[in-house]
C-alpha positions as CSV (number, residue, x, y, z in Angstrom):
1,M,22.5,-0.9,-7.4
2,L,18.7,-1.0,-7.7
3,D,16.8,1.7,-9.7
4,K,13.4,0.9,-8.0
5,V,11.9,-1.0,-5.1
6,V,8.4,-2.5,-5.3
7,A,6.2,-3.3,-2.3
8,K,2.8,-5.0,-2.3
9,M,0.5,-3.2,0.0
10,Q,-3.1,-3.6,1.2
11,C,-5.5,-0.7,1.8
12,H,-6.5,-0.8,5.4
13,N,-8.3,2.6,5.6
14,N,-10.0,5.0,3.2
15,K,-12.1,7.4,5.3
16,Q,-13.2,11.0,5.0
17,T,-11.5,12.5,8.1
18,R,-14.5,14.6,9.2
19,E,-17.8,15.4,7.5
20,G,-17.2,18.4,5.2
21,D,-13.4,17.8,5.0
22,E,-12.1,17.8,1.4
23,Y,-9.7,14.9,1.9
24,H,-9.7,11.2,2.8
25,Q,-7.1,9.5,4.9
26,I,-5.6,6.5,3.0
27,V,-3.6,3.9,5.0
28,L,-1.7,1.1,3.2
29,G,0.2,-1.7,5.0
30,C,2.7,-4.2,3.6
31,V,1.2,-7.6,2.6
32,Y,2.5,-10.4,4.8
33,E,1.8,-14.0,4.4
34,G,3.6,-17.1,5.5
35,Y,4.1,-20.2,3.4
36,E,3.5,-23.9,3.8
37,K,5.5,-26.8,2.5
38,D,8.1,-24.6,0.8
39,Q,5.5,-23.2,-1.6
40,L,6.0,-19.5,-1.7
41,T,3.1,-17.5,-2.9
42,E,3.6,-14.0,-4.3
43,N,2.3,-12.5,-1.0
44,A,4.8,-14.6,1.0
45,I,7.7,-13.5,-1.2
46,F,6.7,-9.8,-0.8
47,G,6.2,-10.4,3.0
48,K,9.7,-11.9,3.3
49,Y,11.4,-8.8,2.0
50,T,9.0,-6.2,3.3
51,P,7.5,-7.8,6.5
52,F,6.3,-4.4,7.8
53,G,5.6,-1.0,6.5
54,E,2.9,1.6,6.3
55,C,2.0,4.5,4.0
56,R,-0.4,7.2,5.1
57,M,-1.7,9.8,2.7
58,A,-4.2,12.6,2.8
59,I,-5.8,12.8,-0.7
60,T,-8.1,15.6,-1.9
61,N,-8.6,14.2,-5.5
62,P,-12.0,12.5,-5.6
63,A,-10.9,10.1,-8.4
64,A,-7.9,9.0,-6.3
65,N,-10.1,8.6,-3.2
66,E,-12.3,6.2,-5.2
67,F,-9.3,4.3,-6.6
68,F,-8.3,3.0,-3.1
69,K,-10.6,0.4,-1.8
70,E,-10.3,-1.1,1.7
71,G,-9.1,-4.7,1.5
72,K,-7.7,-4.4,-2.0
73,K,-4.0,-4.9,-2.7
74,Y,-1.7,-2.6,-4.7
75,Y,1.8,-2.6,-6.0
76,V,3.8,0.5,-4.8
77,T,6.9,1.4,-6.8
78,F,9.5,3.6,-5.2
79,T,11.9,5.4,-7.6
80,E,14.3,8.2,-6.8
81,A,12.9,11.6,-7.6
82,P,14.8,14.8,-8.5
83,D,15.0,17.6,-6.0
């Protein structure tokens, strides 16, 4: 049994929803990349096991908003949380 699942995701959107709103909408999508000549890159391996996925967040923390940059890739680790 696994104790965590890791996905590699790319930031597709980091936009203030409307002028004056306190939050940004952050959209991450799973990284997907094929491979050539049986040479798997890290992106191709992640893409094989998580070919599709999306995470959307509304964030009000200015430092967190600055952390996410469109086009950059991030590791996302899912672990079980207590109730």
